[in-house]
N, C-alpha and C positions, 0 to 999 in steps of 0.2 A: 573419546577427549575433547575438550573446544577447541575450538580453530579459535584463536585473536588479534588478529596481526595490527602493529599499532598502536599497542597501547600504553601509558606510563602511569605511575602511581609515584606520588610525594608521601610520604613517610614521617610525619614529625614526633621525635617522646621525648619526655623527660628525663625517664631513667631506662636503659637501656640494657636488659639483661637476661638471663633464661629463662624465669615463668614468664618474663612477660615476650616477649617472644612466640613461649606455647600455646600464650591466649589469642596471638594476632592467627598465626598458621590459619587455627580453625575462623573465623573472622574472615580473612582472606577467600580463605575455600579454592580450596584447586579445580585447576584448570583443565581435567583430565579425569572423562566421564568413564565410569565401570567399564572394566574390562570383561563382567555379566558371575552371578553367584559361583562361589567354591563349590567344587562336586558335596552332597550336604546339609546347602547352605541356607537352603528353599529360592522361596522364589525372588527373586532380583526386586532390588526398592528405586526407582526413579526418584533422580536427585531433582528438586528444585531448581530454574534454572535461575545463576544471579538476576537482580533487578534491573542491573544497571547494561547487562551481556549488550543487549543491541545497539547500545551506543558505545560501542568499541566501533574501533573502523573495520575492513578487515571482515574476511569469513566466520562466520558462526558457526558451529553445527554441534551435535553430540552423538555420536554414532557410538552402538554397539558393536561388538568383537567381528560381527556379521554384514554392516550393513552397508550396504551399495557405497563407493565413490562418488563424491559429491563432480558434475560435471566442471569440464575448466568453462565458464562463463569471460565477459568480456564488457556488459556491462558497470555502468560506474554505480550502479548498484542495483540486487534483487532482493525475493521474497519468495518463497515458497511457506504455505500457511494451511491445514486444516480447518477446511469451515465451518465447519457444525462446532468443534469445543474454542477453536481460534485458536490452540497453541502453534506458534512457529517454528516450523521440523528445520530450519534451515535461513540465514538470510545475507546477507550482505554491504555495508553501509547498506546498513535498513534507516538509520534516521536522516541520513545524509537530506541536504535537503537543497533542491535543482528540481529547473522549469518540467512541469508535466504534460507540457502542451494537450491534449484534448484525452486528452485523459481525466482531467478534470471533470469534463462533463460529464463524468458516475457521480462527483458530488452536486452539483448541478443539480441534473435529475434529481437525486436524494431531497433533496429542498422543496424543488420547483413542484415535481410532479406530486404530490398530495394535496397541493389546492388550487390545482388546476383538472374538476374534469377529465376524461378524454373527450364527451360529446358536445363540448362548447364549443362555436361557429365564433368563429374574430377574423372580419374581415382588415387587415393589413393594410397600414395608413404609409405614409412615405419620411414620416419623423419615427417611424419603428428599425427603417432598414440602415436609419444611419450612425455615422461611428465602424460600421464592419471593418477589418483592417484591409488594407493592401495582402494579396495574397491570401486571405481566406479558405476555405471546404467551404462549398453552400452547394446548395438540394436544390437552389432555386426558385426563393421564395419570391412573388408578386405585388408590386405594392396593390393597389384596391381590387384583391385577389379574395375570398372568401376561403377559409381553412376549416376544420377538423382541428382541435385540438394532439389529436391522437395522429393527425400526419404531418404535423411540426415535430410531431416526435420519434419518428421512420426517420423524419430529416436529420434528428441529431443523434440518435444512432446506429443509421446502418450507413447515409453518407457525410456525418461530425457538420452541420450543415450549422454553419457560424449566423446563417443571416437568420438560421429556425431558434436559435438560443438569439440571439435577440430580441425577436418579438415574443417569445415568449417570457421573458424578463422584466418586458417592458409587461404585460399582464399579471409579471409576480408583482408590479410594484414599482418597477424601474433599476437601471443594470449597477447603479450603487447600491440601493437596494438589497435586492438579488446577493449580490459582492458579498455586505456583511450578515445574511443571512447565511449566506452558506460555511462561511468561517468559525458563525455564530452554531449549524449545526453539524460543524467539523470540531471544536472543541465539545463536545456532547455526545461524541461517538470513539472521543478519545483521541484525535487525530490531532495531534499540538504542532507538528512543524507547517503546517500548511498552511499561506495567505493568497488570498482570492484579490488579484484588480480588475481580472478579464474574466466573467464568471467561463467563457467558450474553451477558454486555454491559450488564446494568443498568447504570444510573448507582453511581457510585458514587467514592466520595475518592477519587481520584486519579491513577482508569484513563484512561486516554490511550492514543493507535496513531497513527498519522499515513500520510499518503497513503502513501508509499514503505513503511514496512511491513507497510499489508492487501495494496500491489499483492504486495508478497515470499510473504506466505500465499497471496493467491489464484493465486499461480504453482506456488509449492509445491505447494499442492494439485489441478491439474491432474495434475502427474506420479502423483498416486496413484487410481488406479484403482476405485476405491473414490467415495473423495472426485469425483472425477469425475461418476463415474455416478448420486451423489444430489445433484450441484451442480447436474445439469442437470434433473430429475424435473420436470413439469410436477402429474402426478398421481401420488397414491397410496393405496391403503387403510389407513383404524388401525385399530387392536380397543379395540371401542368396553366397556362396565363390564359392559354385558350378555349379554356371547360375540360377537356380529356385529360390523358393521364402518363405519364411515363414509368419505366420501373429504374427502381434504386437496389443497390447490390449491395455488401454492407461492408466495409472496406478493410474488416479484422479477416486478412486474409486465412487463417487458421482456421474458421471459422467455412469459410468458403471454398476455401483451395483455391483462390483464383492467382493467377501470376506461378505457375507453375508451385505454392507452394503447397503441398500434403495439409487438407485438412488433419484437425485430431481429431483421432477419438475419443467420443465423447465431448466433446470441446462446449461447452454454456454460452460462451459470450467472452469480454462482457464489451472490452473498449479500449480500441487505440489509438496512437497520436505520431502526429509529426508535428514539427519546429522548426528552420533552421537550427535554432537556441537551444532549441531542449533534444535534436535527434527523436530517435526512434521510441517511442514508447510504450508500452502494454498492462496492459490487465489482462485475465487469459485467467477462465474457469475455470471445467472441466468433471466430470463425475465421472466413477466404473466404481462395479460391487457395492455401489449403496456409501460409500464416500467420493466426497464434493473436497475438492483443490483450490485453494484462489495462490494464483503468479503475481510477480509484478516484478517487468522486466523495464531500467530504465538506461535510456542511451549505451547500445551496443556499441566499442569501439571498434569493432572488427567481423566484417565477413558481408558488408554492404548492408542493404534495404532489408533485407528481407532477417535480416539477424536478427531479430525483435523476436522474430516468430520463430526462428529454428533451438531461440534459448530458451523462449518460455519451455520449448516442446522438452529440452533434454530435463530444465529444470522441472515440470509435472510430470513427465518419466521421474524422475528418482524422486519427487512424491513419493511416486504412486508402487515403486521396491520399498522403498524406506519403512513402511506401514509396521509399528513395532517393535522396526529396528533402532529408533533414534532418538532421541530422548528430546525436547523439551526446546528454543534457545531462546521462550522470549511467547506473552500472548500478545495476542491483537486485543484483547479487553483493559490488557493493563492498566491503560492510562484517565479509563471512562469514568464519570463522571459519577457514575450510580452503576450499583452493582448490574445486572442480570438474572435475572427468574427466570427458571424453568429449564427446558432444554437449550436454551442460549446462559448458564449460567457460566462463570467464568469459569473458567482450570487453571487457566496461565499462574505463573508469579506471582510479586506485589506488586503494589502502583511504583514506575519509577518515575524518575522527577526529567522534565518535559524540554526541548530546546529552548534556546532566548533566542530573541528577534533575531541575534547578530550572526544567529547561523554556529557559534556553538553550545558544542554538549553541554547540559546542563548539570554543576554538580552531583556527584553523587556521592553522599557524606556514612563513610558508619562505622557508628565506634567501636572499635576489634575488642576492647575491652582492656581489661589492667587487672596487675598484680602484684601483694606485695608481698617486697621480698627485706626480710631490716629494715621491717617500718618505711618504707618510703612506697610510692601511690605510679605506679604508670600511665598515661595515659596517654592512647594512642586514636588517632586519624586520618584514613585512606581515605584520598580523594581520586578516585577518576576519569580525566577527561581529554575529550578528542583534539580538544586547540581549536582554533576557525579552518572553514572549511574548504580542500584549496581554491581558485578562480575557479571560472569555465572559460572555456574553449568559443 
């Protein structure tokens, strides 16, 4: 079955009759997944997910009869997908726009990494360290100290250093230019919910992303060898002010096992975050038996500071157990500007409509069909919408 919470449909007809209803029923689509083929009926046929399914509020999943039960998660939004195919296995409020905190650094890295060779050396100026938000996480970048670009990326991925982001953004053309390029990169990847005003993920008016978009960024990052190498590092040495160096550790506790969080078997990164407005956020990827999953968990409402890791653990466990036992509820490729080719070819459902800037789900229109009865033509329109996103605490 498909679990879809708090959706509504508005149907207008010029003539409503039996023939019209027969046309409407298949257009709207059944929300129940097949219970499996009947004996002797041949192999199971997977039905494509409705294009608008991920825009509905609540939890979306299309399990087979013997699929594992989804864990109960408290996060405001979450998603788990197959990294190779892009198939979304299950999601909750996938396109809800929320502050991303430092998980936005995934998009920053996707945007800036290709333009800055790792071996470049740069002496940091006082101007490049201006404007860092109060309370920001810092790796310890110092004015007048020379760093390799690779050092700064270690500071971004491991220590979530906003000071390192500011310097790299300066090398990339400046803070505003970098924000604009990040949004352009997001659109090219089919991530339409993301608005960037502070490239480091620091809380800023209007800055939002979604579980869907962050999973898109995480998946894309795994295909970039540099990104993949940085995001799975547990430890590194960072240059000190006096010419020496000091160790830094990845703040992703699901990767390192710090603070009594059990490390996740097969985890390959990617990025965690926290701000007072965003709460705890995480994009995580894990590989088992030749299969890679990417999961996003945004702002758990229960369980304390480590809940984001435990909910991601449950979600990844479910995703691996559900292999072949659920039908996709969407695709991370669904909104890309151009189709992928080769092994990255698009396998998900058709392109869906994007959310508008006001936080409302874009209307998804489908012509249900028409039937002729006594010379009358029946026109049917179906509109599915979320309504305004609730205000954040």
